[in-house]
N, C-alpha and C positions, 0 to 999 in steps of 0.2 A: 504494500500500500504506500502510495506517495502522498506527501503533504505539501501544502503551499508554504513557500518560504519567501523571504525578501532578500534582494541583493543590492549592493551599492558599490560603485567603483568611482574613483576620483571624486568622492564626496557628492555624488548625485543622489537624488531622492530615490528611495528604495522602490523597486518594481518587482511584482510577483514573478517567481519562477518555481519550477517543481524540482524537488530533490528527495532523495531517499531519507528515511529517518536516521538519526545519529547512530554511529557505531557504538559498540560497547565502550563504557567509560574506562579511561586509563588512570591508574592510581596516581594520586597527587605526588607521591614521593618519586615516582618514575618521571613525571613531567618536570618536576623541579630539578632533578639530576640532569635531564636532557637539556633544559634551559641553561643550566650552569655550563654545560659542555659547549652549547652553541655560543654563549657569551665569550668563552675562552677562545673560540675558533671563528671569530667574526670575519666575514669577507671584507674586501677593501671598501666597497660601497657602504656597507653597514657601519664601518669604522668612521668614514667621512661624515655620515649623517649623525652618528652618535656624538662626534666632536662638536657638531653644530647645535644639537638640542639638549645635551646634558647640562646639569646644574642650572636649569631654568634660563638657558641662553636663547631660547626661541619664544618670543612674546611673553617671557616670564612664566611659562607653563612648565610643569614637571612632566618629563617623559621617563619611561622605564623601557628597558630593552629585553628582548627574548623573554616575554611573559606568557605564562600558560593561562589561556582563557578557555574554559571548558576542556575539550580534548584537543585544542589547537595551541600552537606556539606562535605568537605574533612577534614581528621584528621590533616594533616600537609601539607604545601606547601612551596616550595622555588621558588618564581617567577623568580629569576635571572637564575636559572638552569632548570626551567620548570619541576620540579620534585614534584610529589604528593606522600606522604607516607601514606598508609592506614594500620591501625592496625585492624586485623580481629579477632573477637571473635567467639564463637560457633554459634552465630546467622547467620554467613555467610556460614555455612555448608549445609544448605538446598538447594535443586535444584532451588526453586523459587528465593531465595536470590542470588544464583550464577548467574542466568540469569539477575537479576537486576544489579549485580556488573559488569557483562560483558557489559551491555548496558551503564552503567555509565562510565566504562573504555573506551569504544568506543567513547563516547562523549568527554571525557577529552583528548583522543588521537587526535581527530579532532581539538581540540583547541591548540594542540602543546605540551601537557604535556606527560611526561613519568610517569608510575605508578609503585610503589614498594609496594607490599603487604607483610606484615609480620604478621604471626599468633600471637595472644595474648600470648599463652603459651611459644612461642619461645622468645618473648621480655622479659617476666617475668623471664624465666629460664636462659636466656643468653643475658642480655642487651648489654654487650660489643660486642658480635657477631652481634646483630641487628644493633647497631650503626656503626659497621664496614661495614655492607651491605649498609647502608645509605651513608657512606663516599665513598664507591666504586661507587655507583650510581651517586653521585655528580661529580666525576671526569671522568665519561664515556663521 
């Protein structure tokens, strides 16, 4: 049985899509351990964004990185503004991964989050523009 979900990308208004129900819950201790490992092994684009948003450097808002939300691990989240920032590398180009990202976005949207997806190469090639997009999403 499929349920109605909502999806948002680049901070657009949520639009209904259909997704399968959530998979089995992953224990919190495993998610925390995985998040810690991801923080220690951040890719270049994530490090660039983290340097720009940590310690309230972006519009005075607090960001956290590699945070477990439900059964998902998000790259960056600002809980005060309910904004998730995802840095998408080449692994997000496949159809299967796009479907998984849509289901993930739908779940996050149902939880009240807006999602801003930035391509890896865009962040590396134009970090200032990427940060400007994050700033714009924060004030929306």
